[in-house]
C-alpha positions as CSV (number, residue, x, y, z in Angstrom):
1,M,86.6,147.9,61.2
2,A,88.2,146.8,64.5
3,E,87.6,149.2,67.5
4,I,90.2,148.8,70.1
5,L,90.8,150.6,73.4
6,P,93.7,150.7,76.0
7,I,93.2,148.7,79.1
8,K,93.0,150.1,82.6
9,G,94.7,146.9,83.7
10,W,94.8,144.9,86.8
11,R,98.1,143.4,87.8
12,Y,99.7,141.6,90.7
13,A,100.9,144.1,93.3
14,E,104.5,145.3,93.1
15,E,105.7,143.0,96.0
16,Y,105.0,140.0,93.7
17,S,106.7,141.4,90.6
18,S,110.0,139.7,91.3
19,K,108.4,136.3,91.4
20,I,105.7,136.8,88.8
21,E,106.3,133.5,87.0
22,Q,104.8,131.7,90.1
23,F,101.5,133.4,89.5
24,T,101.2,133.1,85.7
25,A,99.4,130.2,84.2
26,P,99.5,128.6,80.6
27,L,96.2,127.8,78.9
28,F,94.5,124.9,80.4
29,D,94.6,122.6,77.5
30,V,98.3,122.9,76.7
31,V,99.8,121.5,79.9
32,S,99.5,118.1,81.5
33,A,97.4,117.1,84.6
34,K,100.6,117.0,86.6
35,Q,101.5,120.5,85.5
36,R,97.9,121.7,86.3
37,K,98.1,120.3,89.7
38,L,101.1,122.2,90.6
39,L,99.4,125.4,89.5
40,Y,96.4,124.8,91.6
41,E,98.5,124.2,94.7
42,N,99.7,127.8,94.6
43,P,96.7,129.7,96.2
44,L,97.7,133.0,94.4
45,N,98.1,131.6,90.9
46,S,95.9,133.1,88.3
47,I,94.5,129.7,87.2
48,H,92.1,130.1,90.2
49,L,90.4,133.0,88.2
50,S,90.9,131.6,84.6
51,V,89.9,127.9,85.3
52,P,88.4,127.8,88.8
53,R,87.6,124.5,90.5
54,G,85.1,123.5,93.2
55,D,81.4,122.6,93.5
56,N,80.5,126.2,92.2
57,P,83.7,127.2,90.3
58,T,82.5,130.5,89.0
59,E,81.4,131.5,92.5
60,E,84.7,130.4,93.8
61,A,86.5,132.5,91.2
62,A,84.3,135.5,92.1
63,S,85.1,135.1,95.8
64,T,88.8,134.7,95.2
65,L,89.0,137.8,93.1
66,A,87.1,139.9,95.7
67,D,89.6,138.5,98.3
68,W,92.6,139.4,96.1
69,K,91.3,143.0,95.5
70,T,90.6,143.5,99.2
71,H,94.0,142.4,100.3
72,K,95.7,144.3,97.5
73,I,97.1,141.1,95.8
74,L,95.8,142.6,92.6
75,E,95.9,146.3,92.1
76,Q,94.5,148.4,89.2
77,D,96.7,150.6,87.1
78,Q,95.6,154.3,87.4
79,L,95.9,154.9,83.6
80,P,94.8,152.9,80.7
81,G,97.5,151.5,78.6
82,I,98.5,149.6,75.5
83,Y,100.5,146.6,77.0
84,V,103.4,145.6,74.7
85,Y,104.0,141.8,74.8
86,Y,106.9,140.1,73.2
87,Q,107.7,136.4,73.3
88,Y,111.3,135.2,72.6
89,F,111.5,131.5,71.7
90,R,113.4,128.8,69.9
91,L,112.0,125.8,68.1
92,P,113.7,122.3,68.7
93,G,117.0,122.1,66.9
94,E,117.3,126.0,66.2
95,Q,120.0,128.2,67.7
96,E,118.4,131.5,66.5
97,E,116.1,133.1,68.9
98,R,112.8,134.1,67.4
99,C,110.6,137.0,68.7
100,R,106.9,137.4,68.3
101,K,105.9,140.9,68.7
102,G,102.5,142.2,69.8
103,F,100.3,144.2,72.2
104,I,97.4,143.6,74.4
105,C,94.4,145.9,74.3
106,Q,90.6,145.7,74.7
107,I,88.7,145.0,71.5
108,K,85.0,145.1,70.9
109,A,83.4,141.7,71.0
110,Y,82.1,141.7,67.5
111,D,79.6,139.0,66.5
112,W,80.9,136.7,63.8
113,D,78.4,137.9,61.3
114,E,79.7,141.4,61.6
115,K,82.7,140.2,59.7
116,I,85.3,142.1,61.6
117,I,86.7,139.4,63.6
118,F,87.0,136.1,61.7
119,R,87.2,132.7,63.2
120,H,88.8,129.6,61.8
121,E,87.6,126.8,64.1
122,N,84.2,125.6,65.5
123,T,83.5,125.8,69.3
124,I,81.9,123.3,71.8
125,V,78.8,124.7,73.3
126,S,79.5,123.6,76.9
127,A,82.8,125.1,76.9
128,V,81.3,128.5,75.7
129,N,78.7,128.4,78.4
130,D,81.4,127.9,81.0
131,R,83.0,131.0,79.8
132,I,79.8,133.0,79.9
133,E,79.1,132.0,83.4
134,L,82.7,133.0,84.5
135,L,82.3,136.4,82.9
136,K,78.9,136.9,84.7
137,N,80.3,136.1,88.1
138,T,83.7,137.7,88.0
139,E,83.6,140.4,85.1
140,I,87.3,139.8,84.8
141,Q,89.5,138.4,81.9
142,A,92.6,136.6,83.2
143,S,94.2,135.7,79.9
144,P,94.0,137.4,76.5
145,T,92.9,135.6,73.4
146,H,95.2,135.9,70.4
147,G,94.3,137.8,67.1
148,L,96.2,138.6,64.0
149,Y,96.1,141.8,61.9
150,E,97.7,142.5,58.7
151,D,100.0,145.6,58.4
152,P,102.8,145.1,55.9
153,D,104.1,148.5,56.7
154,E,104.7,147.6,60.3
155,I,103.5,151.1,61.5
156,L,103.4,150.1,65.2
157,E,106.5,148.2,65.5
158,S,108.8,151.1,66.4
159,F,106.6,152.2,69.2
160,M,106.5,148.7,70.6
161,D,110.3,148.3,70.3
162,A,110.8,151.6,72.2
163,A,108.4,150.5,75.0
164,I,109.9,147.0,75.5
165,E,113.2,148.5,76.5
166,S,111.5,149.3,79.8
167,P,109.7,146.1,80.9
168,L,107.3,145.7,83.7
169,Y,108.1,141.9,83.8
170,E,110.6,139.7,82.2
171,L,110.3,136.0,82.9
172,E,110.9,132.5,81.5
173,D,107.6,130.5,81.2
174,Y,106.8,126.8,81.5
175,Q,108.2,125.9,78.0
176,G,111.3,128.1,78.4
177,V,109.8,131.0,76.4
178,R,111.1,134.4,77.5
179,E,108.0,136.6,78.1
180,V,108.5,140.3,78.3
181,L,105.6,142.8,79.2
182,A,105.8,146.6,78.9
183,V,103.2,149.3,78.8
184,I,102.6,152.5,76.7
185,H,100.6,155.3,78.6
186,D,101.4,158.2,76.0
187,A,97.8,159.2,74.7
188,S,99.3,160.3,71.4
189,I,101.0,157.0,70.8
190,I,98.1,155.0,71.9
191,G,95.9,156.9,69.5
192,K,98.2,155.6,66.6
193,F,97.4,151.9,67.7
194,L,93.7,152.8,67.5
195,E,94.1,154.5,64.2
196,V,95.9,151.5,62.6
197,L,93.4,148.9,63.8
198,A,90.5,151.1,62.7
199,D,90.7,149.9,59.2
200,K,91.7,146.3,59.9
201,N,89.9,142.9,60.2
202,V,91.2,140.6,62.9
203,I,91.7,136.9,62.5
204,L,91.3,135.0,65.7
205,A,94.3,132.7,66.1
206,D,93.4,131.3,69.6
207,G,90.7,131.7,72.1
208,H,87.6,130.8,70.2
209,H,85.6,129.8,73.3
210,R,86.6,132.8,75.4
211,L,85.7,135.3,72.6
212,E,82.4,133.4,71.9
213,G,81.6,133.7,75.6
214,A,82.4,137.5,75.5
215,I,80.1,137.8,72.4
216,A,77.3,136.2,74.2
217,Y,77.8,138.3,77.4
218,R,77.9,141.5,75.3
219,K,74.4,140.5,74.0
220,I,73.2,139.7,77.5
221,Q,74.2,143.1,78.7
222,S,73.0,145.0,75.7
223,N,70.4,146.9,77.7
224,S,72.7,147.8,80.6
225,Y,74.4,151.3,80.9
226,A,72.6,152.4,77.8
227,D,73.7,156.0,78.3
228,E,77.5,155.0,78.3
229,K,79.6,155.5,75.1
230,W,82.0,152.9,76.2
231,K,80.5,149.8,78.0
232,G,82.9,147.3,79.7
233,S,80.7,144.4,78.7
234,D,81.3,145.2,75.0
235,Y,85.0,144.6,75.1
236,H,87.3,141.6,75.3
237,M,91.0,141.4,76.2
238,M,93.1,140.3,73.0
239,Y,96.8,140.0,72.2
240,L,97.2,141.3,68.7
241,T,100.2,140.4,66.5
242,N,101.0,141.4,63.0
243,T,101.0,138.8,60.3
244,S,103.8,140.7,58.5
245,G,107.4,140.3,59.4
246,N,106.4,138.4,62.6
247,H,107.6,135.0,63.9
248,L,104.2,133.4,63.7
249,K,104.7,129.5,64.1
250,I,101.8,127.0,63.7
251,L,102.7,123.6,65.1
252,P,100.7,120.4,64.2
253,T,98.2,118.8,66.4
254,H,97.9,115.1,66.0
255,R,94.9,112.8,66.5
256,I,94.7,109.7,68.9
257,Y,91.8,107.3,68.6
258,Y,90.5,105.0,71.4
259,G,88.2,102.0,71.2
260,L,88.4,101.0,67.5
261,G,85.4,98.6,67.0
262,F,87.2,96.2,64.5
263,S,90.7,94.7,64.0
264,D,93.7,96.6,62.9
265,K,93.7,94.4,59.5
266,E,90.1,95.5,58.8
267,F,91.0,99.1,59.5
268,L,93.8,99.0,57.2
269,E,91.6,97.5,54.5
270,K,89.1,100.2,54.8
271,L,91.8,102.9,54.6
272,G,93.2,101.1,51.5
273,E,89.9,101.8,49.6
274,W,91.0,105.6,49.8
275,F,94.6,105.9,50.5
276,E,97.9,104.4,49.1
277,I,99.5,102.7,52.2
278,K,103.2,102.3,52.6
279,T,104.8,100.6,55.5
280,F,107.1,103.0,57.2
281,G,108.9,100.9,59.9
282,D,109.8,102.6,63.1
283,P,106.8,104.6,64.4
284,E,109.1,107.0,66.3
285,E,110.6,108.2,63.0
286,L,107.2,109.6,61.9
287,G,107.8,112.7,64.0
288,I,110.6,113.9,61.6
289,Y,108.9,112.7,58.4
290,A,108.7,115.4,55.7
291,F,105.1,115.6,54.4
292,H,105.8,117.0,50.9
293,K,102.6,115.8,49.3
294,P,99.0,117.0,50.1
295,W,96.7,114.6,51.9
296,T,99.6,112.6,53.5
297,F,99.5,111.4,57.0
298,G,101.4,109.1,59.4
299,L,99.7,106.2,61.0
300,A,100.9,104.5,64.2
301,I,98.9,101.4,64.8
302,G,99.9,98.3,67.0
303,D,103.7,98.2,66.7
304,T,103.9,99.2,63.0
305,S,103.7,102.5,61.2
306,Y,102.6,103.6,57.8
307,I,102.3,106.6,55.4
308,L,98.8,107.2,54.0
309,Q,98.7,109.1,50.8
310,L,95.1,110.0,49.4
311,T,95.0,109.6,45.5
312,K,94.0,112.5,43.3
313,E,91.3,110.3,41.9
314,N,89.7,109.6,45.3
315,F,90.1,113.3,46.3
316,E,87.7,114.2,43.7
317,K,84.9,111.9,45.0
318,F,84.0,114.1,48.0
319,N,83.5,117.5,49.6
320,Q,82.6,119.0,46.2
321,H,80.4,121.4,48.0
322,L,83.2,123.2,49.8
323,P,85.3,126.0,48.4
324,D,88.8,125.1,47.4
325,P,90.7,126.8,50.3
326,V,88.7,124.5,52.7
327,R,88.2,121.3,50.6
328,K,92.0,120.9,49.9
329,L,93.1,121.1,53.4
330,D,94.7,117.9,54.8
331,L,92.8,118.1,58.0
332,V,89.4,118.4,56.3
333,V,90.3,115.4,54.3
334,L,91.2,113.5,57.4
335,H,88.1,114.2,59.4
336,E,85.8,113.6,56.5
337,L,87.4,110.3,55.3
338,V,88.8,108.6,58.4
339,F,86.6,109.7,61.2
340,S,83.4,110.3,59.4
341,R,83.2,107.9,56.5
342,I,85.4,105.1,57.8
343,L,84.7,105.2,61.5
344,G,81.2,106.6,61.3
345,I,81.4,109.5,63.5
346,S,79.6,112.6,62.2
347,L,81.5,115.8,61.9
348,E,79.3,117.3,64.6
349,D,79.9,114.3,67.0
350,Q,83.6,114.6,66.5
351,R,83.7,117.8,68.4
352,N,82.6,116.1,71.5
353,S,83.7,112.4,71.1
354,A,85.7,111.0,74.0
355,Q,87.3,108.6,71.5
356,L,89.1,111.2,69.6
357,V,91.8,113.1,71.4
358,Y,94.0,115.9,70.1
359,E,97.7,115.8,70.9
360,R,100.5,118.1,70.0
361,N,103.2,116.0,71.8
362,F,104.4,113.4,69.2
363,P,106.1,111.0,71.7
364,R,102.9,110.9,73.6
365,C,101.0,109.7,70.5
366,I,103.5,106.8,70.1
367,Q,103.4,106.0,73.8
368,E,99.6,105.8,73.9
369,V,99.6,103.4,71.0
370,E,102.5,101.2,72.0
371,S,101.0,100.8,75.4
372,G,97.9,99.5,74.0
373,R,95.8,102.2,75.5
374,A,95.0,103.9,72.2
375,S,94.0,102.1,69.0
376,F,95.9,104.3,66.6
377,A,97.4,107.8,66.0
378,I,97.3,109.9,63.1
379,I,100.4,112.2,62.6
380,T,99.6,115.4,60.8
381,Q,101.6,118.2,59.3
382,E,101.3,121.8,60.2
383,V,98.8,124.1,58.6
384,E,100.3,127.1,56.8
385,M,99.4,130.7,57.9
386,S,98.4,131.5,54.3
387,Q,95.9,128.5,54.5
388,V,94.4,129.9,57.7
389,L,93.9,133.3,56.1
390,D,92.3,131.8,53.0
391,V,89.8,129.8,55.1
392,C,88.8,132.8,57.1
393,R,88.2,134.9,54.1
394,S,86.0,132.1,52.6
395,G,83.7,132.4,55.5
396,H,84.1,128.6,56.5
397,V,86.0,127.1,59.4
398,L,88.6,124.3,60.0
399,P,88.0,121.2,61.9
400,Q,88.6,121.7,65.7
401,K,92.2,121.7,67.0
402,S,93.6,122.4,63.5
403,T,96.0,125.1,64.6
404,Y,98.3,125.3,67.4
405,F,99.9,128.8,67.3
406,Y,103.2,128.7,69.2
407,P,103.9,130.1,71.8
408,K,100.7,130.5,73.5
409,A,99.9,133.8,75.3
410,L,100.5,133.5,79.1
411,G,97.7,134.1,81.5
412,G,98.2,136.3,84.8
413,L,100.5,138.9,83.4
414,L,97.6,141.2,83.0
415,F,93.9,141.2,84.0
416,A,91.2,143.3,82.2
417,S,88.0,144.1,84.1
418,I,84.7,144.7,82.3
419,N,83.0,145.9,85.5
420,Q,81.7,149.3,84.4
421,S,82.9,151.2,87.5
422,E,86.4,149.8,86.9
423,F,86.3,150.1,83.1
424,E,85.1,153.7,82.8
425,F,87.5,156.3,81.5
426,D,87.4,159.2,79.1
427,Y,88.6,157.1,76.2
428,Q,88.0,160.0,73.8
429,A,91.5,161.3,74.7
430,Y,92.9,158.5,72.6
431,V,90.6,158.9,69.5
432,Q,92.5,160.9,66.9
């Protein structure tokens, strides 16, 4: 099953540790343009490696990385380690602090058809190609993807709890999440991590484009270093969390639509052929509506809001070819009915449509509609973890931007090189 290795990590030099929060970067698509601008203004922020800019961005990233290594802004740890990563957070309205426990390692970049790592979302070709080019030019990974494994016995938690008592970093991120990173160098303990994952599948929670880029790069490099037992280009940096006893939280991602080609009245009439429509009143109250029934959505359009409820009879009219775990999902219904059948955008075109925007910030959805910039917003409910697992096991995928695992892993705390000279080590010492 899943083959993992410790990481001979690169990190910001010791002199930067006390202000490490200045150099970390959230994932590019979860922060606003204003927040990204501030990150780029810091010449040492990790965003210059994870999402470089310029006329030749990947070459810019390679030049930046070389400069940071030369001037010892980044330094490589001498021993490989399993990097324990805890995220402490609260959700709005909660007083109790949650903790998502996990660890960062290298995992082999298995192709999807090997059925060791399962995906649950489709990818966009252009975004994957960008990740491939970045790997080619830099051979560095600046932020981990997020994977899930199932271990109800929680075998590794005691080792992680012990390590986190002596953190390398402890900081508060851009959303108020308390991020703590520690490392385990003990070969016998690292061996237990390898052993536990050796019989596990991994479900990719976040980072589909980055992992697909790593898979493609592994294939490109398949004939390189043929005599090496462990090749850097075969591996990918991942943050792994246990689905059992963990504070895994999936937040909803809403849909905003721009440029409706007919009147609001006509759109509501077309929706009425499929959905029961109830006037809701205040659009701002949709954010706290309890969606108890399946295939129910909020709709903000003009200065009015509605609740849409697909009838059981109409549900039976489509998607009969899909297995139940996929067919019954709210978002599959939404994309097939509203965006494909009613608005005429094919499922393939929806992945690249400039008219369809994915927004996790509920107030921003309402602002876009009330300002007249957007035609309407569809307010969705969160996907359950059990539903994600069922879809992955079915071999199918969810519509894009179906899940928002919160909180996101932070970039810049740790870098993993797949350059063979920096990756090489006698990893046999960790294999039990």
